Residue, then its C-alpha position, 0 to 999 in steps of 0.5 A: x178380452x182375449x185368452x192367450x195360450x202358452x205353448x206346452x213344453x214336452x219333455x222326453x224322459x232321459x234314458x236310464x243309464x242302467x238300461x244302456x249299460x246293461x249287456x244284451x242277452x245272447x239267445x241260444x238253444x237250450x241244452x239238456x241231457x238229451x241234446x248233450x247225449x245226441x251231440x256226443x253220439x254224433x261226435x263219436x260216430x264221426x270220429x269212429x268213421x275217420x278212425x276206421x278209414x285211418x286204420x284201413x289205410x294203416x293196415x294196407x300200408x303195413x301189408x304192402x311194405x314188403x312189396x313197396x320195399x322191393x319195387x320202390x318207385x318202379x311200382x308206379x312205372x312198371x306195366x308187367x305183373x310178375x311178383x315171382x320175378x320181382x317185376x311188377x307195377x301198377x302202371x297198366x292196372x291204374x290206367x285200365x282202372x281209370x279208363x273203365x271208370x271214365x267210360x262208365x261216367x260217359x255212359x252214366x252222366x247223360x242217363x242220370x241227368x235225363x232221368x233226374x230232370x224227368x223225375x224232378x221237372x216233367x213226371x206227374x206228381x202221382x208217378x214221381x214217388x214210384x219213379x224215385x223208388x225204382x231208380x233207387x232200387x236199381x242201386x240195390x241190385x247185386x253187382x254179380x247180376x249186372x256182371x252176368x247180364x253184361x257177359x251173357x247178354x249185353x256183350x253179344x249185342x254191343x259188338x256191332x256197336x263197337x265195330x261201327x265206332x271203329x269204322x267211323x271214329x277209328x281215326x281217334x286212337x282210343x277208338x281204333x283196334x290194333x292186332x297183335x302185329x301192331x296194325x290197325x284192324x279193318x272193321x269193314x272186313x267181313x272175315x275179321x273175327x268179332x272176338x277182337x271187340x269182346x271183353x273190352x274196356x268199352x263193354x266193362x265201362x257200359x256195365x259199370x255205367x249202368x250200375x252207377x247211374x242210380x247213384x249219380x241220378x239220386x244226387x242230381x235229382x235232389x239238387x234239381x228239386x231244391x231249386x228255389x220256387x221264386x226263381x222258377x216262377x220269376x223265369x216263367x213270369x219273364x216268358x220262359x218255357x219249361x226248358x228255358x226255366x230249366x236252363x236258366x234256373x235248375x241247371x245252374x242251381x244244381x251244377x254243384x250237385x251234378x259235378x259232385x254226383x259225377x265224381x262220386x259215381x267215378x269213385x264207385x266205378x273205380x272200385x267195382x270188382x265182380x262185374x268187371x272181373x266177369x267181363x274183361x280179359x286180363x292184359x298187363x300192359x297199357x291198353x289205350x284202345x277201349x274197343x279192343x279185347x283185353x283190359x284190367x283194373x285193380x279190383x279185378x286183379x285182386x279178385x283174379x290173383x288173391x287165391x293163389x298169392x302168398x308172400x311177396x305176391x300177396x304183399x304186391x296185391x295189398x300195394x295195388x289195393x293201397x293205390x286204389x284206396x288212395x285214388x278213390x279217397x282223393x276222388x270222393x274227397x273232391x266230390x264231397x267238397x264240391x257238393x258241400x260248397x255248391x249253392x243253389x241259385x247263385x249262378x242262376x238268372x231268371 
């Protein structure tokens, strides 16, 4: 007699309708009184910053209305600065401001990039914190100290560099030196005066470049140090050297920070006052020759003429300040946008 076994029927319980129909609970951070207070403080701070900037712009516009009403569109196309004769404009001043800023960036970016890479990639860990502190402290040095250093030390030692550049690169118009007769100065002439190379855009740009280097370096360093460890190790695993890893991972990752830091440094350079004022010899004409004596910027113009100006002349200075305010605002806005959008690693390949 054989025993037969019948298959056991297995049934799965039907899902409960109330469980399927019930909406899913959305998780979120709990908020209490302290969180709401903190959010309110942050919101008020952000609104206050925007309001202060707006009030500054409104104040400058209000004080500049008189000059702008007199000069109208010629304010942007006139080189001379004679408010007493109602002949004034910011063409030469804005050009000089931009040239000094660009010269400063040319000097600052290589120094900032090299220092940021050394601190983040090559320096020993025990020295890294000290080097960061030293670079950051350079930004705290007063601008008048840089101005004194540039006027009484750097200028005397840079004349030979300016002469060398004019000798071998004078074929490039911005690096040529022109005398009062419109003729190119022969830099090899031993009897030529060295004063033609002093108080120039080149020297002022070098000093401002040293001043903005800590700012640019700090932003670049933070971007470089955030490069993903996984991508770094992946580059090494594929046989890359340290420099190869930096080129493939760190630099692409920090590209946004490099561009943003450079733009922020440019915005800082455009508004520098005392150091530029102590070095340059003011000229109110478009000066494209950066090695040549004579330069001007908006901030140095205001420092030069503010004490003796009143009425229309004072309003003209406010108009020049308004032009500088708008220009630096645009530059810093572009820089902030680039830094905010920069992501890391998106363009890096191990």
